[in-house]
KETOR-290475 format. One line per field, with one value per residue: x, y, z of N, C-alpha, C in turn; residue in one letter. Coordinates in steps of 0.05 Angstrom, whole numbers. Atoms other than C-alpha are relative to their C-alpha. Layout:
nx: [X ...] $
ny: [Y ...] $
nz: [Z ...] $
cax: [X ...] $
cay: [Y ...] $
caz: [Z ...] $
cx: [X ...] $
cy: [Y ...] $
cz: [Z ...] $
aa: [A ...] $
***
This chain:
nx: [0 15 -15 4 17 -15 -1 0 6 -25 -3 23 -6 -22 12 15 -19 -14 19 -4 -25 2 11 -21 -23 7 -12 -28 -13 -1 -20 -26 -5 -5 -27 -19 -15 -7 -19 1 -22 8 28 10 28 4 -7 21 23 -5 4 28 16 -9 9 29 9 -10 -27 -9 -17 -14 -24 -4 -27 0 -16 6 16 25 -4 24 8 12 26 16 8 3 23 -5 -17 14 -18 -16 -21 -23 -24 -3 -8 23 8 15 25 17 8 19 26 8 9 25 19 5 -14 -10 -26 -23 -16 -27 -14 -29 -7 -27 2 -3 -30 -13 10 -13 -29 -4 16 14 19 25 21 6 24 24 14 -4 -12 9 -17 6 -20 -27 -21 -8 -19 14 19 -14 -11 22 10 -19 2 25 0 -18 14 26 23 13 -6 16 -11 22 -6 23 -10 20 21 -11 -7 -7 -13 -15 -2 -24 5 -16 17 25 21 28 18 26 -2 27 6 26 17 -12 8 17 -13 22 -10 20 -14 -13 12 -11 20 27 14 10 22 23 9 11 25 23 9 14 26 17 5 27 4 -10 -29 -10 -9 -19 -25 -22 -8 -24 11 11 -23 -14 17 -1 -27 0 15 -16 -24 8 -4 -24 -23 -6 -16 9 6 -19 6 25 20 5 15 27 13 6 24 24 9 12 26 17 9 19 28 18 28 17 -2 -29 -17 -17 7 -24 -10 -25 -24 -7 -12 -27 -15 -7 -20 -24 -14 -24 -18 -4 -9 -29 -10 -19 -27 -21 -9 -28 -14 -4 -19 -27 -5 -5 -24 -23 -21 6 18 -12 -25 7 -19 13 7 22 24 24 13 -15 4 26 -2 -12 19 21 -10 1 28 8 -12 9 29 16 1 -4 18 -3 20 27 6 19 18 23 14 28 18 28 3 11 -20 -11 -19 -23 -16 -14 -22 -19 -13 -17 -23 -17 -13 -20 -22 -14 -15 -24 -17 -13 -22 -21 -10 -18 -25 -14 -12 -24 -23 -9 -15 -26 -17 -3 6 25 23 20 25 21 15 -16 1 27 2 -17 14 25 -6 -23 2 -7 -26 -15 -26 -12 -29 -5 -28 -10 2 -27 -6 9 -20 -22 12 -8 19 27 -1 17 28 8 -2 23 23 -4 5 28 5 18 1 -5 -29 -12 2 -21 -26 1 -3 -28 -17 3 -18 -27 -4 -2 -26 -21 3 10 27 17 -1 21 6 -9 1 13 -10 -28 -2 10 -23 -13 15 -2 -26 5 17 -15 -20 15 7 -25 -9 15 -4 25 -2 11 28 4 10 -9 24 -1 -22 10 21 -13 -14 22 9 -18 -3 23 19 27 11 19 -16 -13 21 7 -23 -4 19 -9 -24 9 11 -22 -13 18 -2 -25 1 19 -5 23 2 -25 -10 -11 -27 -9 0 25 -3 26 0 25 11 17 10 -10 -19 -12 -18 -22 -16 -29] $
ny: [13 -15 -6 19 -7 -13 13 -21 -27 -11 12 -9 -25 5 12 -20 -18 14 20 5 14 27 16 4 17 18 -5 6 -21 -25 4 -3 -28 -14 7 -12 -24 -12 -23 -19 -18 -27 -6 -16 3 28 17 -4 13 29 7 -5 24 24 -5 2 28 11 13 0 -22 -13 -16 -19 -10 -25 -20 -26 -20 -7 -24 -10 19 22 -8 -3 25 21 -8 8 -20 -26 -25 -2 20 -10 -3 24 24 9 27 -2 -13 17 22 -9 -2 26 18 -8 15 27 0 26 2 -12 -16 -9 -18 0 -25 6 9 29 6 1 25 22 1 3 20 15 18 -16 8 30 5 -9 18 -10 -27 -16 -25 -20 -22 8 -4 25 16 9 21 24 10 9 23 22 8 13 25 18 6 11 -18 -11 -28 -13 -26 -15 -27 -16 -25 -11 18 27 13 29 14 25 18 19 21 24 22 -6 20 -9 22 -10 -16 -10 -3 -9 23 24 26 18 27 17 28 18 22 19 -5 14 21 -9 -13 20 14 -19 -3 25 7 -13 9 -24 9 10 -22 -9 -28 -17 -1 -5 -28 -5 16 -18 3 17 26 1 1 26 20 -5 10 30 10 -6 16 26 3 -15 14 -11 -25 -24 -19 -23 -18 -14 18 19 -14 -4 26 1 -18 14 21 -14 -9 23 6 -20 8 -15 -1 18 -8 6 -24 2 -16 -15 6 -15 17 10 -24 -3 21 -6 -21 10 19 -12 -8 21 24 -1 24 -6 2 -15 -21 0 -18 12 21 -12 -9 22 16 -18 6 -12 18 26 -2 -16 -5 -12 -27 0 -13 18 5 22 25 10 9 26 18 3 19 27 9 6 24 22 0 -15 15 -20 -22 -19 2 -10 -27 1 -22 7 -23 -3 14 5 27 0 -5 27 9 -18 2 26 -2 -19 15 19 -15 -11 21 12 -20 0 25 -2 -22 11 17 -18 -12 20 0 -25 4 18 -14 -19 15 8 -25 -16 -28 -10 15 -10 7 16 -19 -7 23 1 -22 7 21 -12 -16 12 -2 -27 -9 -17 -8 -22 -3 -27 -9 -23 -26 -8 12 -19 -21 10 0 24 21 -9 -18 11 0 -29 -7 12 -16 -27 1 -8 -28 -9 21 -10 3 -27 -14 12 -12 -29 -1 7 -24 -20 10 -5 -29 -9 9 -17 -28 -4 -12 11 -15 -22 -12 -28 -12 20 0 7 28 18 13 17 25 15 14 24 18 12 19 24 13 11 24 22 1 -10 -26 -21 -4 -17 -27 -8 -9 10 -12 -28 2 8 -24 -19 10 -11 17 -3 21 -7 16 20 23 13 14 25 17 8 21 24 10 12 25 19 4 17 28 13 5 21 22 7 -12 -2 -26 -7 12 -14 -29 -12 -27 -13 -27 -13 -16 17 21 26 12 24 15 13 18 -4] $
nz: [-26 -19 -24 -21 -22 -21 -27 -20 12 12 26 16 11 19 24 14 12 23 12 29 6 -9 21 20 -8 -23 -26 0 15 -18 -21 12 5 -26 -9 20 -7 26 -1 23 2 11 -3 22 4 6 -22 -21 10 -3 -29 -6 8 -16 -28 -2 -4 -25 -3 -27 -6 23 -7 21 2 15 -14 13 -15 15 16 11 20 -14 -10 23 13 -20 -17 -28 -13 -5 1 -25 3 15 -15 -17 14 17 -7 -27 3 16 -17 -19 11 10 -21 -8 15 -11 -26 -6 15 -13 19 -8 19 -1 15 11 28 3 5 -27 -14 14 -6 -29 -13 21 -11 -5 17 -2 -15 14 18 25 2 22 3 21 3 -6 20 13 -15 -23 9 5 -26 -17 13 -5 -28 -5 14 -15 -25 9 -8 24 5 21 7 10 12 8 13 18 5 3 -25 4 -23 6 -23 -2 -21 7 4 -13 4 -6 -3 5 25 5 29 7 6 -15 12 -17 -5 -9 2 11 15 -19 -26 -24 -7 -11 21 20 -11 1 28 11 -13 13 26 9 10 -21 -20 -2 8 -21 2 27 3 -21 2 7 27 2 4 27 19 -3 12 29 9 0 23 25 0 8 30 8 -11 -26 4 -14 21 2 23 0 10 -23 -22 9 -3 -30 -4 12 -19 -23 11 0 -27 -9 1 20 -8 16 28 7 -2 -23 -25 -9 -27 -2 -3 27 15 -10 10 28 0 -12 18 11 -20 -20 13 3 -14 -21 11 -13 18 7 -17 -27 2 1 -27 -19 8 3 -18 -26 -14 -2 -15 -23 -21 -24 6 20 -9 -4 27 13 -15 6 28 -1 -11 20 21 -12 0 27 10 -15 -5 20 25 22 -2 -21 -20 6 -11 -21 2 17 10 -7 19 -9 -13 -26 -21 -8 20 3 -24 0 20 -10 -22 12 13 -22 -16 16 3 -26 -2 18 -12 -24 10 7 -25 -13 16 -7 -28 3 12 -21 -20 12 6 -25 6 -12 4 18 -13 14 16 23 19 10 19 22 15 11 23 13 29 10 -11 19 -9 14 -6 12 8 -15 14 10 26 21 4 17 26 17 0 6 25 21 -9 3 28 13 -4 11 30 4 -6 -21 -21 -27 -7 3 -26 -18 7 -10 -30 -6 8 -22 -22 8 -1 -28 -10 12 -5 -27 1 20 24 2 -26 0 27 18 28 1 -8 21 12 -19 -4 25 -1 -17 15 21 -11 -7 25 11 -15 9 29 12 13 -16 5 24 -10 -27 -14 -27 -15 -6 -19 -26 -11 -9 -27 -21 -23 -18 -4 3 -22 8 10 -23 -16 15 -1 -27 -5 14 -13 -25 7 6 -26 -15 13 -8 -29 -6 18 14 25 15 4 27 5 -24 5 8 9 3 13 -8 22 17 -18 8 -18 11 -17 14 -17 5] $
cax: [-465 -513 -485 -477 -526 -501 -479 -476 -499 -426 -423 -491 -468 -404 -445 -490 -429 -396 -458 -444 -373 -388 -430 -369 -315 -350 -332 -265 -247 -264 -221 -163 -173 -174 -108 -78 -27 -20 39 30 90 71 3 -10 -82 -77 -45 -99 -155 -125 -122 -193 -220 -180 -197 -272 -279 -239 -166 -130 -76 -44 25 37 109 116 169 138 107 35 37 -16 -16 -31 -90 -116 -120 -125 -194 -164 -122 -146 -119 -95 -52 -6 65 54 76 32 31 10 -43 -72 -72 -108 -166 -167 -175 -237 -271 -265 -247 -230 -168 -101 -55 18 57 131 163 224 238 234 307 328 286 315 385 377 323 306 269 216 177 175 113 67 15 22 66 36 77 62 107 172 236 265 322 280 227 279 313 246 221 283 279 206 215 271 228 165 121 71 84 37 70 21 23 -26 -8 -62 -114 -67 -58 -29 -12 35 29 92 81 126 75 1 -45 -120 -168 -231 -231 -306 -316 -375 -401 -383 -384 -440 -412 -469 -430 -488 -439 -405 -455 -428 -464 -518 -535 -539 -584 -630 -633 -645 -704 -746 -787 -811 -868 -895 -896 -964 -994 -972 -898 -893 -887 -841 -788 -719 -695 -631 -674 -709 -643 -611 -670 -668 -593 -604 -658 -613 -554 -594 -589 -522 -474 -475 -439 -444 -480 -431 -451 -507 -545 -539 -562 -621 -639 -637 -686 -733 -733 -748 -805 -832 -835 -879 -952 -1007 -1079 -1139 -1126 -1053 -1026 -965 -978 -928 -887 -830 -784 -787 -773 -713 -689 -692 -653 -602 -583 -532 -500 -506 -485 -411 -374 -332 -259 -193 -181 -114 -95 -107 -68 -9 -14 -16 41 85 152 126 74 117 180 155 199 185 183 128 65 -2 -27 28 18 -56 -41 3 -51 -102 -59 -54 -130 -141 -93 -124 -194 -215 -201 -178 -230 -229 -265 -341 -361 -420 -462 -532 -564 -634 -690 -765 -775 -811 -776 -766 -732 -689 -665 -649 -609 -574 -555 -526 -481 -457 -443 -404 -364 -348 -325 -277 -252 -237 -194 -155 -149 -118 -68 -50 -38 9 50 52 76 131 155 148 116 57 -9 -66 -137 -195 -232 -175 -176 -252 -249 -193 -232 -296 -260 -211 -239 -220 -152 -109 -36 -4 73 93 155 199 185 259 259 220 277 326 280 315 262 201 225 192 128 123 144 90 36 66 57 -18 -43 -75 -59 -55 18 34 12 58 117 95 89 157 186 157 193 258 248 237 301 342 311 283 214 156 156 119 120 159 165 115 141 214 202 171 238 267 210 213 286 264 210 259 310 256 234 306 318 262 282 218 211 195 122 96 63 83 11 18 83 53 -6 38 78 12 -6 55 57 -9 -58 -131 -173 -228 -174 -139 -205 -224 -155 -150 -213 -186 -119 -154 -193 -129 -98 -158 -156 -84 -97 -159 -131 -198 -213 -160 -117 -94 -34 2 -6 -67 -68 -124 -137 -188 -196 -223 -243 -205 -166 -121 -83 -15 29 102] $
cay: [-52 -33 0 -45 -45 2 -29 37 110 128 79 100 171 147 105 163 207 156 121 133 112 51 28 34 0 -30 -30 -62 -11 46 14 10 83 104 68 105 162 208 255 316 355 430 458 488 497 427 396 426 401 331 331 360 299 252 286 287 210 201 182 167 221 271 303 366 382 454 506 562 626 645 695 736 685 630 666 681 608 569 571 542 603 671 741 735 675 719 716 651 581 555 483 500 548 501 444 485 498 429 394 434 390 325 325 251 263 275 327 346 403 397 464 435 428 357 361 373 316 268 287 290 240 193 146 201 174 100 109 136 97 143 205 258 316 378 433 395 409 356 336 332 291 241 236 228 178 135 136 119 64 33 35 12 71 91 159 205 263 318 381 437 494 538 494 433 382 312 260 200 141 103 38 -23 -77 -69 -129 -116 -167 -126 -100 -86 -102 -71 -139 -193 -262 -307 -369 -420 -484 -511 -550 -582 -577 -593 -652 -615 -572 -631 -667 -606 -595 -667 -670 -626 -648 -587 -626 -651 -583 -563 -495 -465 -483 -471 -396 -400 -449 -412 -399 -437 -500 -484 -472 -534 -577 -546 -562 -634 -643 -612 -655 -719 -707 -670 -721 -687 -625 -557 -505 -452 -424 -376 -430 -479 -425 -410 -484 -479 -419 -460 -516 -465 -437 -507 -512 -450 -465 -445 -426 -459 -421 -446 -377 -377 -354 -300 -323 -280 -339 -367 -298 -294 -362 -339 -276 -316 -362 -313 -296 -359 -411 -394 -460 -461 -447 -420 -351 -343 -282 -319 -378 -333 -304 -369 -400 -337 -340 -296 -348 -409 -385 -360 -331 -304 -236 -255 -213 -243 -238 -284 -333 -337 -344 -404 -436 -422 -460 -519 -520 -516 -573 -617 -606 -556 -604 -546 -497 -435 -433 -422 -348 -366 -309 -321 -269 -242 -283 -294 -354 -374 -354 -428 -443 -381 -387 -461 -447 -388 -431 -484 -435 -401 -466 -496 -430 -431 -503 -488 -423 -462 -512 -453 -423 -487 -488 -415 -434 -490 -443 -389 -442 -465 -393 -367 -304 -261 -296 -286 -282 -325 -263 -244 -313 -313 -245 -270 -333 -293 -249 -300 -293 -220 -216 -162 -143 -78 -78 -5 32 85 157 168 123 177 226 179 177 114 65 108 146 100 98 175 182 134 177 242 217 230 302 337 282 291 268 339 364 314 342 414 398 363 425 470 428 435 510 517 477 522 590 581 606 588 605 671 689 752 762 720 741 734 664 635 621 593 545 526 507 461 430 419 385 336 322 312 262 219 231 271 331 399 418 449 506 544 555 509 540 611 588 556 621 660 617 643 582 600 550 555 533 497 455 440 422 372 342 341 299 250 243 233 177 143 152 120 62 49 55 11 -36 -34 -16 -10 53 89 54 102 172 216 281 332 392 437 480 423 380 322 272 212 157 130 74 92] $
caz: [-35 20 81 142 199 254 321 357 350 334 277 253 244 209 161 146 131 85 59 -16 -15 27 -31 -75 -35 27 100 88 35 83 137 89 70 144 154 94 101 41 30 -15 -37 -52 -35 -103 -127 -158 -97 -50 -94 -92 -16 -11 -47 -3 63 50 43 108 96 159 155 108 111 72 51 30 48 4 30 9 -48 -84 -141 -91 -61 -131 -154 -89 -55 8 23 51 48 120 97 56 80 120 104 47 71 144 122 70 120 172 126 96 162 175 123 163 238 236 190 222 190 192 158 142 122 86 12 -14 -37 35 61 9 29 105 120 62 108 118 58 79 123 69 29 -30 -46 -90 -118 -157 -185 -179 -217 -265 -220 -158 -196 -218 -149 -114 -166 -159 -84 -81 -132 -90 -25 -64 -45 -99 -129 -169 -205 -224 -269 -281 -329 -359 -392 -392 -337 -328 -277 -280 -233 -213 -177 -175 -168 -153 -145 -147 -120 -124 -196 -197 -271 -305 -328 -276 -305 -277 -244 -240 -258 -298 -342 -282 -224 -155 -121 -81 -141 -189 -140 -135 -210 -226 -179 -225 -284 -322 -356 -290 -253 -228 -245 -178 -186 -261 -254 -193 -212 -217 -288 -272 -269 -334 -370 -342 -364 -434 -439 -418 -470 -524 -504 -518 -593 -591 -560 -492 -521 -489 -531 -554 -622 -636 -674 -613 -564 -608 -606 -529 -532 -577 -525 -469 -511 -516 -440 -435 -418 -468 -458 -489 -554 -556 -539 -495 -423 -401 -341 -317 -298 -369 -399 -352 -375 -448 -432 -393 -451 -478 -410 -368 -419 -413 -397 -334 -353 -324 -354 -389 -347 -282 -306 -322 -251 -213 -254 -254 -219 -162 -145 -156 -122 -55 -1 70 38 -12 -8 16 -56 -83 -26 -40 -115 -98 -56 -110 -161 -112 -106 -181 -194 -141 -111 -163 -221 -266 -241 -197 -131 -137 -130 -88 -115 -143 -188 -174 -206 -204 -159 -97 -32 -15 -81 -83 -10 -20 -83 -52 9 -37 -75 -11 25 -34 -42 33 29 -30 3 66 26 -4 66 94 36 52 126 104 61 117 165 117 101 173 148 170 177 127 154 134 110 63 32 25 -11 -55 -75 -87 -138 -166 -236 -240 -206 -238 -231 -252 -259 -269 -292 -261 -281 -289 -350 -388 -378 -412 -472 -499 -477 -491 -554 -604 -564 -563 -635 -657 -627 -653 -725 -718 -723 -665 -614 -539 -539 -564 -495 -461 -499 -481 -406 -407 -443 -389 -336 -376 -383 -308 -294 -340 -323 -253 -274 -317 -391 -402 -328 -341 -417 -457 -525 -509 -478 -541 -574 -510 -500 -573 -562 -505 -548 -605 -560 -534 -605 -627 -572 -601 -673 -689 -734 -703 -696 -762 -722 -660 -637 -576 -556 -560 -519 -465 -458 -453 -392 -356 -312 -280 -253 -274 -214 -253 -289 -224 -190 -245 -247 -172 -167 -217 -181 -114 -144 -167 -98 -65 -114 -94 -19 -19 -72 -107 -178 -233 -229 -293 -322 -322 -353 -360 -399 -399 -444 -411 -473 -515 -455 -488 -448 -462 -427 -445 -417 -415] $
cx: [-15 17 -7 -19 17 -1 -1 -7 24 3 -21 6 22 -11 -16 19 13 -18 7 25 1 -13 20 21 -5 14 31 17 3 21 27 6 7 27 21 12 11 19 -3 24 -11 -30 -8 -31 -7 3 -22 -25 2 -6 -30 -16 10 -7 -29 -9 13 26 10 16 12 24 5 28 1 15 -7 -18 -24 4 -28 -11 -13 -28 -20 -11 -6 -24 4 21 -15 20 18 22 25 23 5 7 -25 -11 -16 -26 -21 -10 -20 -29 -12 -12 -27 -22 -7 17 12 29 21 18 27 11 30 10 29 -4 6 29 15 -6 14 29 4 -15 -17 -21 -27 -23 -9 -28 -26 -12 4 13 -9 15 -9 21 28 19 8 18 -13 -20 15 11 -23 -11 17 -2 -26 -3 16 -14 -29 -23 -11 4 -18 12 -21 9 -26 11 -21 -22 10 6 6 6 12 3 23 -5 14 -18 -27 -21 -27 -18 -28 1 -25 -6 -28 -19 13 -11 -16 14 -20 8 -22 11 13 -13 12 -23 -27 -16 -11 -24 -25 -12 -13 -27 -24 -6 -19 -29 -19 -7 -30 -2 13 29 11 10 19 26 23 8 25 -10 -10 23 13 -16 0 26 0 -16 14 21 -6 5 26 25 11 21 -10 -6 17 -8 -27 -24 -8 -15 -28 -18 -8 -24 -24 -10 -14 -29 -20 -10 -23 -29 -16 -29 -17 1 29 18 17 -8 26 7 28 25 9 12 29 19 8 21 27 17 28 22 8 10 30 12 20 28 19 9 30 16 4 20 28 7 9 24 24 22 -5 -18 11 25 -3 23 -15 -7 -23 -25 -23 -13 14 -3 -28 -1 11 -21 -23 9 -1 -29 -10 11 -10 -31 -17 -3 0 -18 6 -20 -27 -3 -19 -22 -23 -14 -30 -17 -28 -2 -15 21 14 20 24 19 15 23 23 18 19 26 18 14 23 23 15 17 26 18 15 23 23 12 21 27 17 14 25 24 11 17 28 18 5 -5 -26 -24 -20 -27 -18 -16 15 -2 -27 -4 16 -14 -25 6 22 -2 11 26 15 26 11 30 7 29 7 -2 26 6 -9 20 25 -8 6 -22 -28 -1 -18 -30 -12 -2 -23 -26 1 -4 -29 -4 -18 -3 8 29 15 2 20 27 1 5 28 18 -2 18 29 6 4 27 22 -2 -12 -26 -15 2 -24 -7 8 -3 -10 12 29 4 -8 24 15 -16 0 25 -3 -16 17 20 -15 -7 24 8 -17 -1 -27 5 -13 -30 -3 -9 9 -24 1 21 -7 -20 11 15 -22 -10 18 5 -23 -18 -29 -16 -19 15 12 -21 -8 22 5 -19 8 24 -7 -12 20 14 -16 -1 25 -1 -18 5 -25 0 28 9 10 28 11 -2 -26 5 -27 4 -26 -12 -18 -15 6 19 11 17 22 15 29 15] $
cy: [16 5 -18 11 12 -17 20 26 11 -11 8 27 -2 -11 20 19 -11 -18 -5 -15 -28 -19 -6 -20 -14 8 -4 19 26 -4 3 29 15 -8 14 27 11 24 17 18 25 3 20 -3 -30 -18 2 -13 -30 -7 5 -25 -25 3 -5 -29 -13 -15 3 25 13 16 18 11 24 22 28 18 7 26 9 -21 -25 6 3 -26 -22 8 -7 19 27 22 0 -21 11 4 -23 -24 -11 -27 0 12 -17 -23 8 1 -27 -18 8 -17 -27 -1 -26 -5 13 14 9 18 -2 23 -3 -6 -29 -9 -4 -25 -25 -3 -6 -23 -16 -19 13 -12 -29 -4 8 -22 9 28 13 26 17 21 -7 5 -27 -16 -12 -22 -26 -12 -12 -25 -25 -10 -15 -27 -21 -9 -11 15 11 30 11 28 15 27 13 27 10 -21 -29 -12 -29 -12 -27 -16 -19 -18 -25 -24 4 -20 11 -24 7 19 14 3 8 -24 -24 -26 -16 -26 -19 -29 -19 -22 -20 5 -15 -18 9 14 -20 -16 17 4 -24 -8 12 -15 22 -8 -8 22 7 30 20 3 9 29 9 -15 19 -5 -17 -29 -4 -3 -26 -22 1 -11 -30 -11 4 -19 -29 -6 14 -10 13 23 22 21 25 20 15 -19 -20 14 5 -25 -3 17 -14 -21 13 9 -22 -8 19 -10 16 -1 -17 6 -4 25 -2 18 13 -7 11 -18 -12 22 4 -22 5 21 -10 -18 11 6 -23 -27 0 -24 9 -4 17 21 1 18 -10 -23 10 10 -23 -17 19 -6 11 -18 -28 -1 18 2 12 30 3 13 -21 -8 -24 -27 -12 -11 -29 -21 -4 -21 -29 -10 -7 -28 -25 0 14 -13 19 25 19 -6 12 28 -1 22 -8 25 1 -16 -3 -29 2 4 -26 -9 17 -3 -26 1 18 -14 -20 13 10 -21 -12 20 0 -24 3 22 -11 -19 18 12 -19 -3 26 -3 -17 15 21 -14 -7 25 16 30 8 -16 15 -8 -15 20 9 -21 -3 21 -7 -22 11 15 -12 1 26 12 16 9 22 0 27 4 26 25 9 -11 19 22 -10 -1 -25 -20 7 17 -10 2 29 7 -12 16 26 0 8 29 5 -21 12 -4 26 14 -12 12 29 1 -8 24 23 -7 6 29 9 -8 19 30 7 15 -13 15 21 14 29 13 -21 -2 -10 -30 -20 -15 -19 -26 -17 -17 -26 -22 -15 -20 -26 -15 -13 -25 -25 -2 8 28 21 3 19 28 5 8 -9 13 29 -2 -6 25 20 -8 13 -17 0 -24 11 -17 -22 -24 -17 -16 -26 -21 -11 -23 -26 -13 -11 -27 -22 -7 -20 -28 -14 -7 -23 -26 -11 17 3 30 6 -11 12 30 9 29 13 27 13 18 -15 -21 -29 -12 -26 -14 -13 -17 0 -24] $
cz: [21 24 23 22 23 26 22 -11 -14 -28 -18 -13 -21 -26 -15 -16 -25 -16 -30 -6 11 -21 -22 9 27 24 0 -16 16 21 -11 -5 26 12 -19 10 -26 4 -25 2 -16 -1 -21 -2 -7 24 22 -8 2 30 9 -5 12 29 3 4 26 -1 27 7 -26 11 -24 1 -18 15 -11 17 -19 -15 -11 -21 13 9 -24 -12 19 20 30 14 1 -2 24 -1 -13 19 20 -16 -14 10 26 -3 -16 18 21 -10 -11 22 11 -15 13 26 6 -13 17 -21 11 -22 3 -18 -9 -29 -3 -4 26 14 -12 9 30 13 -20 10 6 -17 2 13 -16 -18 -29 3 -25 -2 -23 -1 9 -24 -11 17 25 -6 -4 26 17 -12 5 28 7 -13 17 26 -5 12 -25 -2 -23 -5 -16 -12 -6 -9 -18 -3 -1 28 -6 27 -10 24 -2 22 -10 -8 16 -6 7 1 -7 -24 -5 -30 -4 -5 12 -12 20 3 12 -1 -11 -18 17 28 23 10 11 -22 -20 12 0 -27 -11 12 -14 -27 -10 -10 21 21 0 -6 21 -2 -28 -3 22 1 -9 -30 -3 -6 -29 -21 1 -14 -31 -11 -1 -22 -27 -2 -9 -29 -9 15 25 -2 18 -21 0 -22 3 -8 24 22 -9 1 30 5 -10 20 24 -8 0 28 10 -3 -20 10 -18 -30 -11 -1 25 23 9 29 2 2 -27 -18 10 -10 -29 -2 9 -18 -9 22 18 -12 -6 15 21 -10 20 -17 -3 19 28 -1 -1 27 18 -7 -4 21 28 17 4 17 24 19 25 -6 -21 12 4 -27 -14 15 -6 -30 -1 10 -19 -21 12 1 -28 -11 15 3 -20 -27 -24 2 23 22 -9 13 24 -1 -19 -9 8 -22 11 8 26 21 8 -20 0 25 0 -20 9 22 -13 -11 22 15 -16 -3 26 3 -16 11 25 -8 -8 25 14 -16 6 27 -3 -11 21 20 -11 -3 26 -4 14 -7 -19 10 -19 -18 -25 -21 -13 -22 -25 -18 -14 -26 -17 -30 -11 11 -21 14 -18 7 -14 -8 14 -18 -12 -27 -23 -6 -15 -29 -18 -1 -9 -26 -21 6 -4 -29 -16 2 -14 -31 -8 5 23 22 26 7 -4 27 20 -6 11 30 8 -7 20 23 -7 1 29 11 -10 9 27 0 -22 -26 -1 26 1 -28 -20 -27 -2 7 -21 -12 19 5 -25 -1 17 -14 -21 10 7 -25 -14 14 -9 -29 -14 -12 18 -7 -24 8 29 17 29 17 9 23 28 12 10 27 22 24 20 1 -4 19 -10 -12 23 16 -14 2 28 9 -12 15 27 -2 -3 27 17 -10 10 29 7 -15 -13 -26 -13 -2 -28 -2 -26 -2 -10 -7 -6 -12 7 -21 -18 15 -9 21 -13 21 -16 20 -8 13] $
aa: [M A S P S P K S P E Q S E K N K Q Y D R Q L R L W G D H G Q K A L E K G H I C L I N A T A L G T E I L K S I V L P G V G A I T L V D H N I V S D E D I G C N F F L E N I S Q G L N R G A E T L R L L L E L N S S V Q G H A V Q E P P E Q I L Q D N P D F F K S F S V V I A T S L G E K T T Q D L A N H L W D I K V P F I L C R S V G F L G S F R I Q I N E H P I I E V H P E N E Q I D L R L D V P F P T L A E Y L N A F N I D D L D L K D H G H V P W I V I L Y K A I Q K W Q V T N E N K W P I S R K E K N E I K D I I R G F I R K D E N S I P I E E E N F E E A L R A V N T A L V P T F L P V N I K E L I Y S S S A T N L T K D S S S F W I M C S A L R A F I E A E G K G K L P L R G V L P D M T A S T E H Y V K L Q S M Y R T Q A A I E A E I V Y R K V Q E I V A Q L H C D S I S D A E V K L F C R H A Y D L H L I R G T N I S S E Y Q M G T V A S Y I A G Y L E E P D V M M V H Y I L L R A V D M F R S E H C R A P G E W E P E A D I S K L K T C V S K L L S D I S C S P F P K D D H I H E M C R Y G G A E I H S V S A F L G G C I A H E A I K I V T K Q Y K P V N N T F I Y D G A S T N S A T F T F] $
***
């Protein structure tokens, strides 16, 4: 997406600063990010790297919760702490240096432990777009996860120990309108052209085109005429199979002009038509996943507390059942093609106008629902965006992190992965065992006595494996290595993982792109990674 034209010198400078990300999530995505407020618990090396990658693109505000004092270890692994910071509050010192990266970001430091905040002021977390936590104990993790789940605030739990790192995203319900698929489905409606398009297409006769127009007629017209010719001998069917599509290509080749020696003359528009056969001949249909969304109970049983997403889904269903005749609203986007300016602009205007008409119908239905429910209004721009991306709507329904600590619901899932040798799930068990070790011994394994802690960490691993009815690890190599780390963070691992987590937080705040669902594990030693859905 190109950056918007500046309306003032101030906006021009802002567009220059954020040019690359504006191409990813647009003006509206940037505005959503600037309204976001991220809370980080514990300014570890990992936590600081996460905030760095959130501050730079211009999040609205950050709040850093950390009661710890800066130590030698912190200065050794955290590039955002200085020698003069030693003995001072870690959160306040980290925040001071982070805010130097972007003067437009607001920052706050809270010098209380999260346990105390949960006990004295649980409403503290309600104002945040996302809460991110590092280096939490097991009990605090579960208490915080349960609280954030109840108040429906997204939560990202992060770990970084030696060469291993992970994050787990907890989110109740997360609808995504702008998924940004790698291969967006072309929506041309050549099988069911709307009236103005049908009139335009039928006005052409490929055989009667003069030499000037022959090389400038849009490939949409060429393809449509080839289909019409094919349907005459195929009972007006729509070409689906490879054989049928090859027959369409043969017809298009028959349209190509030839020189005096009967050699086909190369014309880019006809070459484009041949290439488009495999991508543009998809019949118009209602995707199964979209049908499931619009007929789900959340879309059919609306209340005044229903989100704008479900209200728009309900209006979309009403459109499909009536004016849409079983079809989604037109995207209104025309792909690039070789054509005269006159032809391309005329076609583009047709698609945009029809898309605007259909989006307006959906908008009126949204307004009727809003009036009936007496809920917050939904703007015309929101509905247009929703209709434009209706083919790719996506919904994530997450799970509570606390469920993993019960092991009952996820035991078979974990056990299934552990049956395979050298799988990343082993690292999940190790990181969970480190958390258990910290809870029991109030320190990281290997922090004081690496050799003596091996047997203690092995006991924690064995308990976790026993809870999921799995045999002990055949070798203790991973356990030895974990004790050798001594709970230390390696900055390069934290930096890589921090960038990944920042991306996920931005996805959640902007509601664009699909976030990881729901666990990511990284092994810096082998540079392998894996995702799991608990």
